[in-house]
C-alpha positions, 0 to 999 in steps of 0.5 A, a space after each residue: 566754946 562755940 561755932 560755923 558757916 558752910 561754904 565760903 571762898 576758896 583758900 589756896 589749895 583748899 577749894 570751898 565746899 558747897 552745901 551739898 558737898 558738906 551734906 553728903 557725909 550726913 545721915 538723915 535729918 530724922 536721926 539725932 545728930 551725934 556731932 555738933 558744930 558751932 561757930 563763935 568769934 572765929 572758933 569752930 567747936 566740933 563736939 562728939 555727942 554720943 554718950 550712949 556708946 561713949 562717943 564710939 566711932 559709929 558709921 553715923 558719928 564718923 559721917 557727921 564728924 567728917 562733914 563738920 570738919 570739911 565745913 569748918 575748914 571751908 569757912 573763911 570765918 573760922 580761924 581755929 577748930 576745937 575738937 572735943 566731946 560731951 560726957 566723961 569719955 572723949 572717944 572709946 574707939 570703934 563701935 564694937 556693936 556695929 562691928 560685931 554685927 557686920 562681922 557676923 554678916 560677913 561685911 566687916 570693914 572696921 571704922 572705914 571713914 576714920 582714915 579720911 577723918 584723920 587725914 582731913 585733920 592732919 592736912 587742915 590749913 586751919 589749926 585744930 586743937 583737941 580738948 580731950 575731956 576724958 579717957 580715950 581708947 583705940 581709934 580715939 587716940 588717932 583723933 588726938 594724934 591728928 590734932 595739931 595741939 591736944 590738951 588732956 586731963 593728967 589723971 585720965 587714961 588712954 590705951 591702944 587696945 586693938 590686939 586684945 580684941 583680935 584686931 590691929 591699930 592699923 589706920 591710927 598707926 599713920 598718925 601715932 607713929 608720927 607723934 610717939 617715939 618708936 620704942 614707946 609706941 611698940 610697947 603700947 601697940 603690943 601690950 594694950 596697957 593703959 597709960 595716964 594723961 601725964 604719960 601721954 604728954 611725956 610720950 608726945 601724944 598730948 601737948 599738955 596734961 592738966 588738972 580737970 579744972 584747968 582744961 578749959 583755961 589751957 585750951 583757951 590760952 592755946 586758941 588765943 595764942 594761935 589766933 595771934 598768927 596770920 591765917 595764911 602764915 599758920 596754914 604755911 607753917 602747918 605745911 612745913 611741919 607736914 612736908 619738910 621732914 620727908 624732903 631731900 635736904 637740897 630740895 628742902 632748902 630750895 623749896 623752903 626758900 621759895 616759900 619764905 620769899 612768897 610769904 615775905 612778899 604777901 599782904 599778911 607780911 606787909 600788915 604784920 611788919 607794919 603793925 610791928 613798926 607801929 607797935 600795934 596788934 596786926 589786923 588779920 581777917 576775922 580776928 
């Protein structure tokens, strides 16, 4: 899977990023890149590549990940974003070496940029699919939960281990509490016990848990299915998922009726309904 182009025209409610805006999160070019962004055929693949610390959320990795996410979202060429990693571990959580040094120096902040990363994924108008190639711990589970669709390996393991080192799963709770039922997340937060990919699918953290040799095919099927949808309709459907549950009932019906009318009157709807009548695939931009 591959991908990207920085910049591009604005999407409604999502202004395009300039090269400078995307670059402000990056570390010096002299440092080896820890997160890669490639674009091909409308799919942007963002890959964590810090195997020396099991793709831990170091300051550099967080900075590069946020910059690549913003760049992919801003690109009109990108229809789907895939988030994955190299090596045998997806993400081991906070970089404890960095955090320990900061604690000793009296400057501990935790993974400070993680909230911005999770919010960017959560609110991205471009669907984000997690290709979870191995185990994850702590903050890594926040990345999984923030994705719209996540696919993992059935016999890999996950754990929310913060309390076992004297901290709390604070930032990741924002997305985990929206994905995993309260009784289950209470147990996971308080015990720190590991659970399998199959368990994660039952809890709602993963959409699918599959054998390792089926991971890529399963992710490819999800990506292909998503790309059948219209870009604006996909962004609008994501907004419904994020916003409608918190609306008051009467307001929700009024607001969703307004949004429905706007989409039925759109160019995308005209193309979609024409294609349906003509028994052909719709011609979406960058499909």
